[in-house]
SERO-4910 file (N, C-alpha, C, O; in steps of 0.05 Angstrom, whole numbers):
BEGIN
 pado doro    nc1    nc2    nc3   cac1   cac2   cac3    cc1    cc2    cc3    oc1    oc2    oc3
  Met    A     17    -24      0      0      0      0     17     25      0      9     46    -11
  Trp    A     41     24     13     58     48     15     65     60    -11     63     85    -14
  Pro    A     73     45    -32     79     57    -58     55     71    -70     58     92    -82
  Ile    A     31     59    -67      7     72    -78      1     97    -63     -7    117    -75
  Leu    A      4     97    -36     -1    120    -20     17    143    -29      9    166    -31
  Leu    A     43    137    -35     61    158    -44     52    169    -71     56    192    -77
  Gln    A     41    152    -88     31    161   -114      6    179   -111      3    198   -127
  Thr    A    -11    173    -92    -36    188    -89    -31    214    -73    -47    233    -76
  Leu    A    -10    215    -57     -6    239    -41     -5    265    -57    -16    285    -48
  Pro    A      9    266    -80      8    292    -95    -20    301   -103    -25    325   -103
  Phe    A    -37    282   -109    -65    289   -116    -79    301    -92    -92    322    -94
  Phe    A    -76    288    -69    -89    299    -45    -75    324    -34    -87    340    -21
  Ala    A    -49    327    -41    -35    351    -34    -48    375    -49    -50    397    -37
  Ile    A    -56    371    -74    -69    393    -89    -95    400    -76   -103    423    -74
  Ile    A   -110    379    -66   -135    384    -52   -128    401    -27   -143    420    -20
  Gly    A   -106    393    -13    -98    408     11    -91    437      5    -98    455     20
  Leu    A    -78    442    -18    -71    469    -26    -97    485    -30    -99    508    -22
  Gly    A   -116    473    -44   -141    486    -49   -156    492    -23   -167    514    -19
  Tyr    A   -155    473     -4   -168    477     22   -154    501     37   -168    518     49
  Gly    A   -127    501     37   -113    522     50   -119    549     38   -123    569     53
  Ala    A   -120    550     11   -126    576     -2   -154    585      5   -159    609      7
  Gly    A   -173    566      7   -200    573     14   -203    583     43   -217    602     48
  Arg    A   -190    569     61   -191    576     89   -178    603     94   -187    618    112
  Ala    A   -157    609     79   -143    635     83   -157    658     68   -149    681     69
  Ala    A   -179    651     54   -195    671     39   -179    682     15   -187    701      3
  Phe    A   -156    669      9   -141    677    -15   -156    668    -39   -154    681    -60
  Phe    A   -171    647    -37   -188    637    -58   -217    637    -48   -226    618    -37
  Pro    A   -231    660    -52   -258    662    -40   -278    644    -54   -273    633    -75
  Pro    A   -302    641    -42   -323    624    -54   -330    630    -83   -336    613    -98
  Glu    A   -328    656    -90   -335    664   -117   -314    652   -137   -321    643   -158
  Ala    A   -289    652   -128   -268    641   -145   -271    611   -147   -267    599   -168
  Thr    A   -278    598   -125   -283    569   -125   -305    562   -144   -303    542   -159
  Ala    A   -327    577   -143   -350    572   -161   -341    575   -190   -350    559   -207
  Ala    A   -325    596   -196   -316    600   -224   -298    577   -233   -301    568   -256
  Leu    A   -279    569   -216   -261    547   -223   -277    521   -227   -272    505   -246
  Thr    A   -296    516   -209   -313    492   -212   -328    492   -238   -330    471   -251
  Lys    A   -338    515   -246   -353    517   -271   -335    512   -295   -343    498   -314
  Phe    A   -310    522   -294   -291    517   -315   -285    487   -318   -285    476   -340
  Val    A   -279    475   -295   -272    446   -296   -296    430   -306   -293    412   -323
  Phe    A   -320    436   -295   -344    420   -302   -352    423   -331   -357    403   -344
  Tyr    A   -352    448   -341   -362    452   -368   -341    450   -390   -347    446   -413
  Phe    A   -316    453   -383   -295    454   -403   -274    432   -400   -272    415   -418
  Ala    A   -259    432   -378   -237    413   -376   -246    384   -375   -236    368   -391
  Leu    A   -263    377   -356   -273    349   -354   -289    341   -379   -287    319   -388
  Ser    A   -304    359   -389   -320    354   -413   -302    348   -437   -307    330   -453
  Ala    A   -279    363   -439   -260    358   -461   -248    330   -458   -244    316   -478
  Met    A   -241    323   -433   -229    296   -428   -249    274   -436   -241    255   -450
  Leu    A   -274    277   -428   -294    257   -434   -300    255   -464   -303    234   -475
  Leu    A   -301    279   -477   -307    279   -506   -284    265   -521   -290    250   -540
  Arg    A   -260    271   -514   -237    258   -529   -237    228   -525   -233    214   -545
  Phe    A   -242    219   -501   -241    190   -497   -265    176   -510   -262    155   -523
  Ser    A   -289    188   -507   -313    175   -519   -313    176   -549   -324    158   -562
  Ala    A   -299    196   -561   -298    198   -590   -280    176   -602   -281    170   -626
  Asn    A   -265    163   -585   -248    140   -594   -259    113   -585   -244     93   -586
  Leu    A   -283    113   -575   -296     88   -567   -321     83   -584   -332    101   -595
  Ser    A   -329     58   -585   -354     52   -597   -375     49   -575   -368     45   -552
  Phe    A   -400     50   -583   -422     47   -563   -420     20   -549   -425     18   -525
  Gly    A   -412     -1   -565   -409    -27   -553   -388    -29   -532   -391    -43   -512
  Glu    A   -366    -13   -535   -345    -13   -515   -354      0   -489   -344     -6   -468
  Leu    A   -373     19   -492   -382     33   -468   -406     20   -455   -415     28   -433
  Leu    A   -417      0   -468   -441    -14   -458   -433    -43   -451   -436    -61   -468
  Asp    A   -423    -47   -427   -416    -73   -417   -437    -82   -397   -436    -73   -374
  Pro    A   -456    -99   -405   -478   -106   -387   -470   -118   -361   -481   -111   -340
  Gln    A   -449   -135   -361   -440   -148   -336   -429   -127   -317   -435   -127   -293
  Phe    A   -413   -109   -327   -402    -87   -311   -424    -69   -299   -424    -64   -276
  Leu    A   -442    -61   -317   -463    -43   -308   -481    -56   -287   -489    -43   -268
  Leu    A   -488    -82   -291   -505    -95   -271   -490    -99   -245   -502    -95   -224
  Ala    A   -465   -106   -246   -449   -109   -221   -448    -83   -205   -453    -83   -181
  Tyr    A   -442    -61   -219   -441    -36   -205   -468    -27   -195   -471    -17   -173
  Leu    A   -488    -30   -212   -515    -22   -204   -525    -38   -180   -536    -26   -162
  Cys    A   -521    -64   -180   -531    -81   -158   -516    -75   -132   -528    -73   -111
  Gly    A   -489    -72   -134   -473    -66   -110   -480    -39    -98   -483    -37    -74
  Thr    A   -484    -20   -115   -491      7   -106   -519      8    -95   -524     21    -74
  Ala    A   -537     -6   -108   -565     -7    -99   -567    -20    -71   -584    -12    -55
  Ala    A   -550    -40    -66   -551    -54    -40   -543    -35    -18   -556    -34      3
  Val    A   -522    -19    -22   -514      1     -2   -534     23      0   -540     32     22
  Tyr    A   -545     32    -22   -565     52    -23   -589     44     -6   -600     60     10
  Ala    A   -598     19     -9   -621      9      6   -615      6     35   -631     13     52
  Leu    A   -590     -3     42   -583     -5     70   -583     22     84   -594     25    106
  Val    A   -570     42     72   -569     68     84   -597     80     86   -604     94    106
  Thr    A   -614     75     67   -642     84     68   -657     72     91   -671     86    106
  Leu    A   -654     46     95   -667     32    117   -657     42    144   -673     45    163
  Val    A   -631     47    147   -621     58    172   -632     85    178   -639     92    200
  Ala    A   -635    102    157   -646    129    161   -676    127    169   -685    142    186
  Leu    A   -690    109    156   -719    106    162   -722     95    191   -741    102    205
  Ala    A   -704     77    199   -705     66    226   -700     88    247   -709     86    270
  Arg    A   -685    109    239   -680    132    257   -703    152    255   -701    174    265
  Arg    A   -724    144    242   -748    161    238   -742    187    222   -753    208    228
  Arg    A   -724    185    203   -720    206    184   -741    203    162   -750    181    156
  Gly    A   -748    225    149   -768    223    127   -756    212    102   -732    207    101
  Ala    A   -773    208     82   -763    197     57   -742    215     43   -723    205     32
  Ala    A   -747    241     45   -728    260     32   -700    258     45   -680    257     31
  Glu    A   -699    258     72   -674    256     85   -661    229     80   -636    228     77
  Ala    A   -677    208     80   -666    182     75   -653    180     47   -632    168     43
  Ala    A   -666    194     27   -655    194      0   -629    209     -1   -610    200    -15
  Val    A   -626    231     13   -602    246     14   -579    230     27   -557    230     18
  Glu    A   -586    217     50   -566    201     64   -557    177     47   -533    171     46
  Ala    A   -576    165     33   -569    142     15   -551    151     -7   -532    137    -15
  Gln    A   -555    176    -17   -538    187    -38   -509    190    -27   -490    186    -42
  Cys    A   -507    199     -2   -481    202     10   -467    175     13   -443    173      8
  Gly    A   -482    155     20   -470    129     25   -463    113      0   -447     94      2
  Ala    A   -474    121    -23   -470    104    -47   -459    119    -71   -451    105    -90
  Ile    A   -458    145    -71   -449    159    -95   -423    174    -89   -422    192    -72
  Gly    A   -402    167   -104   -376    179    -99   -369    201   -119   -383    207   -138
  Asn    A   -347    214   -113   -337    237   -129   -322    227   -154   -298    231   -157
  Val    A   -337    213   -171   -325    201   -195   -317    222   -215   -295    219   -227
  Gly    A   -333    242   -219   -328    262   -240   -303    279   -234   -284    279   -249
  Phe    A   -303    292   -211   -281    311   -205   -256    297   -194   -234    306   -200
  Leu    A   -259    276   -179   -236    262   -168   -229    236   -182   -206    231   -188
  Gly    A   -249    220   -187   -244    193   -198   -232    193   -226   -213    179   -232
  Leu    A   -244    209   -244   -235    209   -272   -205    217   -274   -190    201   -286
  Pro    A   -196    239   -263   -168    246   -265   -150    228   -248   -128    221   -257
  Leu    A   -158    222   -224   -141    207   -206   -136    178   -216   -113    169   -217
  Leu    A   -158    164   -223   -155    136   -231   -142    134   -259   -128    114   -265
  Ala    A   -146    154   -276   -132    154   -302   -102    156   -298    -87    143   -313
  Met    A    -94    172   -280    -65    176   -275    -53    151   -261    -30    144   -267
  Leu    A    -68    139   -243    -57    117   -227    -61     90   -240    -44     71   -236
  Met    A    -82     86   -255    -89     60   -266    -88     59   -296    -92     38   -308
  Gly    A    -81     82   -309    -79     83   -338   -104     96   -351   -125     96   -339
  Asp    A   -100    106   -375   -122    119   -390   -146    102   -394   -168    112   -396
  Glu    A   -142     75   -396   -164     57   -401   -184     58   -378   -208     51   -382
  Ala    A   -176     68   -355   -194     70   -332   -217     89   -338   -239     87   -327
  Val    A   -212    109   -356   -233    129   -362   -257    116   -374   -280    123   -367
  Arg    A   -253     96   -391   -276     82   -403   -294     70   -382   -319     73   -383
  Trp    A   -282     56   -363   -298     43   -342   -311     64   -323   -333     61   -314
  Asn    A   -296     85   -318   -307    106   -301   -330    120   -314   -349    129   -300
  Met    A   -330    122   -340   -353    134   -354   -378    117   -349   -400    129   -347
  Met    A   -376     91   -348   -399     74   -343   -409     78   -314   -433     79   -309
  Val    A   -390     80   -295   -397     86   -267   -411    112   -266   -432    115   -252
  Leu    A   -401    132   -279   -412    159   -279   -440    159   -291   -458    173   -281
  Ala    A   -444    144   -312   -470    143   -325   -491    131   -306   -513    141   -305
  Val    A   -484    109   -292   -503     97   -273   -509    117   -251   -532    120   -243
  Asp    A   -489    129   -240   -493    148   -218   -511    171   -226   -530    178   -211
  Leu    A   -506    183   -249   -522    206   -258   -550    199   -267   -569    211   -260
  Ile    A   -551    178   -284   -577    171   -296   -596    157   -277   -620    163   -275
  Val    A   -585    138   -262   -602    122   -244   -606    136   -217   -628    144   -210
  Phe    A   -584    139   -203   -586    149   -175   -589    179   -174   -602    190   -155
  Gly    A   -578    194   -193   -582    222   -194   -611    229   -200   -622    249   -190
  Ser    A   -624    213   -216   -653    216   -221   -670    208   -197   -690    221   -191
  Leu    A   -661    186   -184   -677    175   -162   -680    194   -139   -701    197   -128
  Ile    A   -658    208   -132   -660    227   -109   -679    250   -115   -694    258    -97
  Val    A   -679    260   -140   -698    281   -147   -726    271   -146   -744    285   -136
  Ile    A   -731    247   -156   -758    235   -156   -768    231   -128   -791    238   -122
  Val    A   -751    220   -110   -760    215    -83   -766    240    -67   -786    243    -54
  Ile    A   -747    260    -69   -751    285    -54   -776    300    -64   -793    308    -48
  Thr    A   -778    303    -90   -801    317   -101   -827    302    -97   -847    314    -90
  Gly    A   -826    276   -101   -850    259    -97   -860    259    -68   -884    260    -63
  Ser    A   -841    259    -49   -848    259    -20   -861    285    -12   -878    286      6
  Arg    A   -853    307    -25   -864    333    -19   -892    337    -31   -910    348    -19
  Asp    A   -894    327    -56   -920    331    -70   -940    309    -63   -964    312    -68
  Gly    A   -930    287    -52   -947    265    -45   -955    247    -69   -971    229    -66
  Arg    A   -943    252    -92   -949    236   -116   -926    240   -136   -911    259   -134
  Leu    A   -925    222   -155   -905    224   -177   -919    235   -202   -936    222   -214
  Ser    A   -912    259   -209   -925    273   -232   -906    273   -256   -882    270   -253
  Pro    A   -917    276   -280   -900    277   -304   -881    300   -303   -860    299   -315
  Ala    A   -887    321   -288   -869    344   -285   -843    336   -273   -822    347   -279
  Ile    A   -844    317   -254   -819    308   -241   -801    295   -261   -777    300   -262
  Leu    A   -813    278   -278   -797    265   -298   -785    285   -318   -763    281   -328
  Gly    A   -800    306   -323   -790    327   -341   -766    341   -329   -747    348   -343
  Thr    A   -768    346   -303   -746    359   -288   -721    342   -289   -699    352   -294
  Val    A   -725    316   -285   -702    297   -286   -689    296   -314   -665    298   -317
  Gly    A   -706    294   -334   -697    293   -362   -682    318   -369   -661    317   -383
  Thr    A   -692    341   -361   -679    367   -368   -652    368   -354   -633    378   -366
  Gly    A   -651    359   -329   -625    359   -315   -604    343   -328   -581    350   -329
  Leu    A   -612    319   -339   -593    302   -352   -584    315   -379   -560    313   -386
  Leu    A   -602    327   -393   -595    339   -418   -577    363   -415   -562    370   -433
  Lys    A   -578    376   -392   -561    399   -386   -534    392   -374   -517    409   -370
  Asn    A   -531    366   -367   -506    358   -354   -484    355   -375   -486    338   -392
  Pro    A   -463    371   -373   -442    371   -394   -427    344   -396   -417    338   -417
  Met    A   -426    329   -374   -412    304   -375   -428    284   -393   -416    270   -409
  Ile    A   -454    283   -388   -471    265   -404   -470    274   -434   -468    258   -452
  Val    A   -473    300   -438   -473    311   -465   -446    305   -479   -446    297   -503
  Ser    A   -424    308   -465   -397    302   -477   -395    273   -485   -385    267   -507
  Ile    A   -404    255   -468   -402    226   -474   -419    219   -498   -410    205   -516
  Val    A   -443    229   -499   -462    223   -521   -451    235   -547   -451    222   -567
  Phe    A   -441    260   -546   -431    273   -570   -406    258   -580   -403    254   -604
  Gly    A   -389    249   -561   -365    235   -569   -372    208   -582   -359    200   -602
  Leu    A   -391    194   -571   -400    168   -583   -412    172   -611   -408    156   -629
  Cys    A   -427    194   -614   -438    200   -641   -416    206   -661   -417    197   -684
  Trp    A   -396    220   -652   -373    226   -669   -359    200   -677   -352    195   -700
  Ser    A   -355    182   -656   -342    157   -662   -358    140   -682   -346    127   -699
  Ala    A   -385    141   -679   -402    125   -697   -400    135   -726   -405    120   -745
  Ser    A   -393    161   -729   -391    172   -757   -367    160   -772   -366    161   -796
  Gly    A   -348    150   -757   -324    138   -770   -303    159   -778   -283    151   -789
  Val    A   -308    184   -772   -289    205   -779   -270    210   -755   -280    216   -733
  Pro    A   -244    207   -759   -226    212   -737   -225    241   -729   -231    259   -745
  Leu    A   -219    246   -704   -217    273   -694   -194    288   -709   -172    278   -710
  Pro    A   -200    311   -721   -178    327   -734   -156    333   -714   -162    337   -690
  Asp    A   -132    333   -723   -109    338   -705   -112    364   -688   -106    363   -664
  Pro    A   -120    386   -700   -122    411   -684   -143    408   -662   -139    417   -640
  Leu    A   -166    394   -669   -187    390   -649   -177    371   -627   -182    376   -603
  Asn    A   -163    350   -635   -153    331   -615   -133    345   -597   -133    340   -572
  Ser    A   -116    362   -608    -96    376   -592   -110    395   -572   -101    398   -549
  Leu    A   -131    408   -582   -147    426   -564   -158    410   -541   -157    419   -518
  Leu    A   -170    387   -546   -183    371   -525   -162    360   -506   -167    359   -482
  Val    A   -138    352   -516   -117    343   -499   -107    365   -480   -104    361   -456
  Thr    A   -103    389   -491    -93    411   -475   -114    420   -454   -108    424   -431
  Leu    A   -139    422   -463   -160    430   -444   -165    408   -424   -169    414   -400
  Gly    A   -165    383   -432   -169    361   -414   -147    358   -393   -152    349   -371
  Ala    A   -123    367   -400   -101    366   -381   -105    384   -357    -94    380   -335
  Ala    A   -122    404   -360   -128    422   -338   -148    410   -318   -152    420   -296
  Ala    A   -160    387   -326   -181    375   -309   -170    365   -282   -182    370   -262
  Thr    A   -146    353   -283   -135    341   -259   -129    362   -238   -140    362   -216
  Pro    A   -110    381   -243   -104    401   -222   -128    419   -216   -133    427   -193
  Gly    A   -143    426   -237   -166    444   -232   -187    431   -214   -197    444   -196
  Ala    A   -194    406   -220   -215    392   -205   -206    388   -176   -221    393   -157
  Leu    A   -181    380   -172   -171    374   -145   -170    400   -129   -177    400   -105
  Phe    A   -160    421   -141   -159    447   -126   -187    457   -119   -191    467    -97
  Ala    A   -205    453   -138   -233    462   -133   -246    446   -110   -261    457    -94
  Ile    A   -240    420   -109   -250    403    -87   -240    414    -60   -256    418    -42
  Gly    A   -214    419    -59   -203    430    -34   -215    456    -26   -222    461     -3
  Ala    A   -216    475    -45   -227    501    -39   -256    500    -30   -265    515    -13
  Ser    A   -272    482    -42   -300    479    -34   -302    467     -6   -321    473      8
  Leu    A   -283    450      2   -284    438     29   -279    459     50   -288    455     73
  Ala    A   -266    480     43   -259    501     63   -284    515     74   -283    526     96
  Thr    A   -306    513     59   -331    526     69   -349    506     83   -371    514     92
  Lys    A   -341    481     86   -357    461     98   -350    456    127   -327    461    135
  Ser    A   -370    448    143   -365    443    171   -372    414    179   -387    401    165
  Ala    A   -360    405    201   -364    377    209   -385    376    232   -378    367    254
  Glu    A   -409    384    226   -431    382    245   -444    355    242   -441    342    221
  Arg    A   -459    346    262   -472    320    262   -452    298    255   -456    282    236
  Val    A   -430    298    270   -407    280    264   -415    251    265   -405    235    248
  Ala    A   -431    243    283   -438    214    286   -452    204    261   -444    183    250
  Val    A   -472    218    251   -486    210    226   -467    212    202   -466    194    185
  Ala    A   -452    234    201   -433    238    179   -412    216    179   -403    207    158
  Gly    A   -404    207    202   -384    185    204   -396    159    194   -382    144    180
  Trp    A   -421    154    200   -434    130    190   -436    131    159   -431    111    146
  Leu    A   -444    154    149   -446    156    119   -419    154    106   -417    142     84
  Ser    A   -398    164    119   -371    162    107   -362    133    108   -349    123     89
  Leu    A   -369    118    130   -362     90    132   -376     74    109   -364     57     97
  Ala    A   -402     80    105   -417     66     84   -404     72     57   -402     54     40
  Lys    A   -396     97     52   -385    104     26   -357     92     21   -352     81      0
  Leu    A   -340     94     41   -312     87     37   -306     57     41   -287     47     30
  Leu    A   -323     43     56   -318     15     62   -340     -4     51   -335    -23     37
  Leu    A   -365      3     58   -387    -15     50   -392    -15     20   -397    -35      7
  His    A   -390      9      8   -395     11    -21   -374     -5    -38   -382    -21    -54
  Pro    A   -348     -1    -34   -329    -17    -49   -331    -47    -43   -327    -63    -60
  Ala    A   -338    -54    -18   -341    -82    -11   -364    -94    -26   -362   -117    -36
  Ala    A   -386    -79    -28   -410    -90    -41   -405    -93    -71   -413   -114    -83
  Val    A   -393    -74    -84   -388    -76   -113   -367    -97   -119   -367   -110   -140
  Ala    A   -348   -101   -100   -328   -122   -103   -341   -149   -103   -333   -166   -120
  Val    A   -359   -154    -85   -374   -180    -85   -388   -184   -111   -387   -206   -123
  Met    A   -402   -164   -121   -417   -166   -146   -399   -171   -170   -404   -187   -187
  Ala    A   -377   -156   -171   -359   -157   -194   -342   -182   -195   -336   -193   -216
  Leu    A   -334   -192   -171   -316   -214   -170   -329   -241   -166   -318   -262   -174
  Tyr    A   -353   -242   -155   -366   -267   -148   -393   -272   -161   -402   -295   -163
  Val    A   -407   -251   -168   -434   -254   -178   -435   -251   -208   -447   -267   -222
  Phe    A   -423   -230   -219   -424   -224   -248   -397   -230   -261   -376   -230   -247
  Asp    A   -398   -234   -287   -373   -240   -302   -362   -214   -312   -367   -206   -335
  Val    A   -346   -200   -295   -336   -174   -302   -306   -176   -309   -291   -191   -296
  Asp    A   -298   -162   -330   -270   -161   -338   -253   -153   -314   -261   -135   -298
  Ser    A   -230   -166   -310   -215   -163   -285   -205   -134   -282   -206   -123   -260
  Tyr    A   -196   -121   -304   -188    -93   -302   -212    -75   -296   -210    -57   -280
  Gly    A   -234    -81   -309   -258    -65   -304   -267    -68   -275   -276    -49   -263
  Ala    A   -265    -92   -264   -272    -96   -236   -254    -80   -218   -264    -69   -198
  Ala    A   -228    -79   -224   -209    -64   -208   -217    -34   -208   -217    -21   -187
  Val    A   -223    -24   -231   -231      5   -233   -257     10   -218   -259     30   -204
  Met    A   -276     -9   -221   -302     -6   -207   -298     -4   -177   -310     13   -164
  Ile    A   -282    -22   -166   -278    -23   -137   -263      2   -128   -271     14   -107
  Ala    A   -243     11   -143   -229     35   -136   -247     59   -137   -246     77   -120
  Ala    A   -264     60   -157   -283     83   -160   -303     83   -137   -311    104   -127
  Ala    A   -311     59   -128   -330     58   -106   -318     67    -79   -332     74    -60
  Ala    A   -291     66    -78   -278     75    -53   -274    105    -51   -263    115    -32
  Leu    A   -283    119    -72   -280    149    -72   -299    162    -51   -319    150    -44
  Pro    A   -292    185    -42   -309    199    -21   -335    209    -33   -340    208    -57
  Val    A   -352    218    -15   -379    228    -23   -377    250    -44   -360    268    -42
  Ala    A   -394    248    -64   -394    267    -86   -403    295    -77   -421    298    -61
  Gly    A   -390    315    -88   -397    343    -82   -425    351    -91   -437    368    -79
  Asn    A   -434    338   -113   -460    346   -123   -483    338   -105   -506    348   -108
  Val    A   -478    320    -86   -498    313    -66   -505    337    -49   -528    342    -42
  Tyr    A   -484    352    -42   -488    376    -26   -505    397    -42   -522    410    -31
  Ile    A   -499    399    -68   -514    418    -84   -543    411    -84   -560    429    -82
  Leu    A   -550    386    -87   -578    377    -87   -590    381    -59   -613    391    -57
  Ala    A   -575    374    -38   -586    378    -11   -591    407     -5   -612    414      7
  Ala    A   -573    425    -13   -577    453     -8   -600    464    -25   -615    480    -16
  His    A   -602    454    -50   -623    464    -68   -651    457    -57   -669    474    -57
  Tyr    A   -654    433    -46   -680    424    -36   -683    430     -6   -704    425      5
  Gly    A   -662    440      7   -663    446     36   -666    421     53   -680    421     73
  Val    A   -652    399     45   -654    374     60   -627    367     71   -609    357     56
  Ala    A   -623    371     97   -599    363    112   -572    371     98   -554    354     96
  Pro    A   -569    396     90   -544    404     77   -520    402     96   -498    395     87
  Gln    A   -524    408    122   -501    407    141   -491    379    144   -467    374    147
  Arg    A   -510    360    144   -503    331    147   -486    322    123   -466    308    126
  Val    A   -495    331    100   -480    323     75   -453    337     75   -433    324     67
  Ser    A   -452    362     83   -427    377     84   -407    362    101   -383    360     93
  Ala    A   -415    353    124   -397    339    143   -388    313    131   -365    305    134
  Ala    A   -406    299    117   -399    273    105   -379    276     83   -360    260     81
  Ile    A   -381    297     68   -362    303     46   -335    309     58   -314    299     49
  Leu    A   -334    326     79   -309    334     92   -295    310    104   -271    306    100
  Ile    A   -310    294    120   -298    271    133   -289    249    113   -266    239    115
  Ser    A   -306    243     94   -299    222     75   -276    230     57   -259    213     50
  Thr    A   -274    255     50   -252    264     33   -226    263     48   -205    254     37
  Ala    A   -226    271     73   -202    269     90   -193    240     93   -169    234     91
  Ala    A   -212    222     99   -205    194    104   -197    180     78   -183    160     79
  Ser    A   -206    190     55   -201    176     30   -172    176     22   -164    161      4
  Val    A   -156    193     35   -127    193     29   -117    165     34   -100    155     19
  Leu    A   -127    152     55   -118    125     62   -135    104     48   -125     84     38
  Thr    A   -162    108     48   -179     86     38   -176     82      7   -177     60     -2
  Val    A   -173    104     -8   -170    101    -37   -143     88    -43   -142     71    -61
  Ser    A   -122     95    -28    -96     83    -32    -98     53    -26    -87     36    -40
  Phe    A   -112     46     -4   -115     18      4   -130      3    -18   -123    -20    -25
  Ala    A   -152     15    -28   -168      1    -48   -152     -4    -74   -153    -26    -85
  Ile    A   -137     16    -83   -122     13   -107   -100     -8   -103    -95    -24   -121
  Ala    A    -88     -8    -80    -67    -28    -74    -79    -57    -74    -66    -75    -83
  Arg    A   -103    -59    -63   -116    -86    -61   -124    -97    -89   -123   -121    -93
  Val    A   -132    -79   -107   -142    -88   -133   -120    -90   -154   -124    -98   -176
  Ala    A    -95    -82   -146    -73    -82   -165    -68   -110   -177    -59   -112   -200
  Ala    A    -74   -130   -162    -69   -158   -171    -88   -166   -193    -84   -186   -207
  Leu    A   -110   -150   -197   -130   -157   -217   -122   -149   -245   -134   -159   -264
  Tyr    A   -102   -132   -248    -95   -122   -275    -65   -121   -278    -55   -113   -300
***
């Protein structure tokens, strides 16, 4: 594990630099928001577009991989939901806690980190993880929160979900890239160079933005946040490992990437949703802070453990 930890430390050091800049007010919230928007709409999107433009739809649609990840994630999602309901939390709070326990920071942290540590081929598998997270569970939380408030599931909710997916630049980049790939036309050299240069900014930009955003978060409701962090960092990778290695016939390298991706800390977009709907944002904030700090060790451990698979 030690060699992997040494490899991951520079990535988390950038997060630390961002955190320090945010805490010192050298990088104010407005700057963090602007950097996050740049990474989200330009740098990460360029990375995804370039990789998906060199893939076929068949390469991105691996049923065994998708089922293994979906089932493992759903198992943890259901467990965290049941624990929340047992604590007499409402459906909306249970959905937010389940999102914390099962959805990791694949976009901003997983894509650049695992590509650097496990090879560029990891991006392909991470895109499938990202698609399941955004399309299935990203839609589910909106449906549950809105439905619990309205008391019914209306067509308007589905319209909101669909619009959100269509506006997500990561989904748009993947779809556009696959369409380009299907055309059979190779990316022109100038365009490819542009995407390479822009995509290279994704790693430092995303990591610094994560750190700067953590500077505004607090560790309130530590007991619950600790449980959610435990579910995300330990139970989630364990559940998908069982599914990928023992239940479904998943490519060994793909299984390794899936398990490493599941060991990532709570996704930042969970806080955005929690704040938007006014459902336990402080709890989510604490879970993101704790899980990100602990992931320095847990992600290194997970990558070290799966190294034998590829």
